[in-house]
VMD Tcl script that draws the C-alpha trace (Angstrom):
set ca {
  {0.36 7.92 3.22}
  {-2.93 7.90 2.75}
  {-2.52 11.98 1.54}
  {0.18 11.77 -0.57}
  {-1.28 8.33 -2.77}
  {-5.14 10.13 -2.61}
  {-3.23 13.13 -4.03}
  {-0.98 12.03 -6.30}
  {-3.85 9.42 -7.86}
  {-6.89 12.67 -8.03}
  {-3.55 14.25 -9.72}
  {-3.35 10.78 -12.75}
  {-6.90 10.78 -12.26}
  {-6.96 14.44 -13.66}
  {-4.80 14.22 -16.45}
  {-5.93 10.78 -17.26}
  {-9.63 11.11 -17.29}
  {-11.12 7.97 -18.13}
  {-7.70 6.46 -19.53}
  {-5.77 5.44 -16.27}
  {-9.63 5.41 -14.14}
  {-10.87 2.89 -12.29}
  {-7.72 0.90 -12.75}
  {-5.54 3.70 -10.88}
  {-7.56 3.35 -7.94}
  {-7.57 0.13 -7.82}
  {-4.13 -0.25 -8.27}
  {-3.44 2.73 -5.59}
  {-6.69 1.31 -3.44}
  {-4.83 -2.36 -2.47}
  {-1.17 -1.18 -1.33}
  {-2.51 2.14 0.61}
  {-4.77 -0.28 2.66}
  {-1.96 -3.11 3.56}
  {0.61 -0.49 4.04}
  {-1.39 1.80 5.90}
  {-2.72 -1.30 8.48}
  {0.09 -2.33 8.74}
  {2.06 0.79 9.76}
  {-0.87 2.33 12.83}
  {-0.21 -1.85 14.16}
  {3.76 -1.46 14.23}
  {3.74 1.42 15.31}
  {1.62 0.85 18.24}
  {3.64 -2.70 18.90}
  {6.83 -0.38 18.85}
  {5.51 1.93 21.96}
  {4.48 -0.72 23.81}
  {6.32 -3.88 23.22}
  {9.06 -2.30 21.14}
  {11.10 -6.17 21.34}
  {8.08 -6.98 19.27}
  {8.69 -5.57 16.44}
  {10.08 -7.76 13.69}
  {7.99 -10.49 14.73}
  {4.86 -8.52 14.30}
  {6.22 -7.36 11.01}
  {7.06 -11.11 10.08}
  {3.06 -12.25 10.46}
  {2.35 -9.17 8.34}
  {4.46 -9.81 5.65}
  {2.71 -13.42 5.82}
  {-0.31 -11.03 6.17}
  {0.14 -9.20 3.05}
  {1.16 -11.70 0.30}
  {-1.63 -13.59 0.81}
  {-4.01 -10.57 0.78}
  {-2.19 -9.19 -2.26}
  {-2.24 -12.17 -4.31}
  {-6.38 -12.33 -3.31}
  {-6.50 -8.49 -4.56}
  {-4.89 -8.60 -8.04}
  {-6.91 -11.97 -8.76}
  {-9.91 -10.31 -7.66}
  {-9.24 -6.34 -9.30}
  {-8.62 -8.44 -12.56}
  {-10.49 -11.01 -12.67}
  {-13.68 -9.88 -10.59}
  {-14.37 -6.40 -12.10}
  {-12.73 -6.79 -14.91}
  {-10.43 -3.92 -15.18}
  {-7.33 -3.20 -18.01}
  {-4.70 -5.17 -16.36}
  {-2.23 -2.51 -18.13}
  {-3.06 0.47 -16.52}
  {-4.05 -1.33 -13.60}
  {-0.04 -3.20 -12.96}
  {1.16 -0.05 -13.92}
  {-0.54 2.11 -10.78}
  {-0.67 -0.82 -8.38}
  {3.53 -0.85 -9.31}
  {4.11 2.38 -8.94}
  {2.21 2.85 -4.85}
  {3.64 -0.33 -3.88}
  {6.62 1.06 -4.56}
  {6.13 4.75 -3.24}
  {4.02 3.81 -0.29}
  {6.51 1.17 0.67}
  {9.86 3.40 0.20}
  {7.46 5.72 2.68}
  {6.77 3.36 5.18}
  {10.12 2.14 5.16}
  {11.99 6.05 5.51}
  {8.61 6.22 9.02}
  {10.13 3.03 10.45}
  {13.71 3.78 9.96}
  {12.65 7.31 12.16}
  {10.65 5.63 14.18}
  {13.59 3.18 15.50}
  {16.00 6.33 15.62}
  {13.76 7.57 18.06}
  {13.80 7.13 21.86}
}
mol new
graphics top color blue
foreach p $ca { graphics top sphere $p radius 0.5 }
foreach p [lrange $ca 0 end-1] q [lrange $ca 1 end] { graphics top cylinder $p $q radius 0.2 }
display resetview
């Protein structure tokens, strides 16, 4: 996930130059941190106690609800980034990374 996100950001940065940076970087960074942190926890939980995965995912849902609210406010307000490019990058990476996590979760739940 991290490799795909960073690689795509590098491609966007190379193609768009100053028109999309640093907004595209911070639009990628927030979802990437959340997805990687939650995935590591879910995978470790599944290895130790698969029956606890749903409880861990529920806890992460609540944590990410607070995290994303604070993250967006911090980036837009305190860093004074342009909202248009930031929101486009944020939503794009959010959807793509959570789709990848869903595929990983499906694979994890079907392996024994």
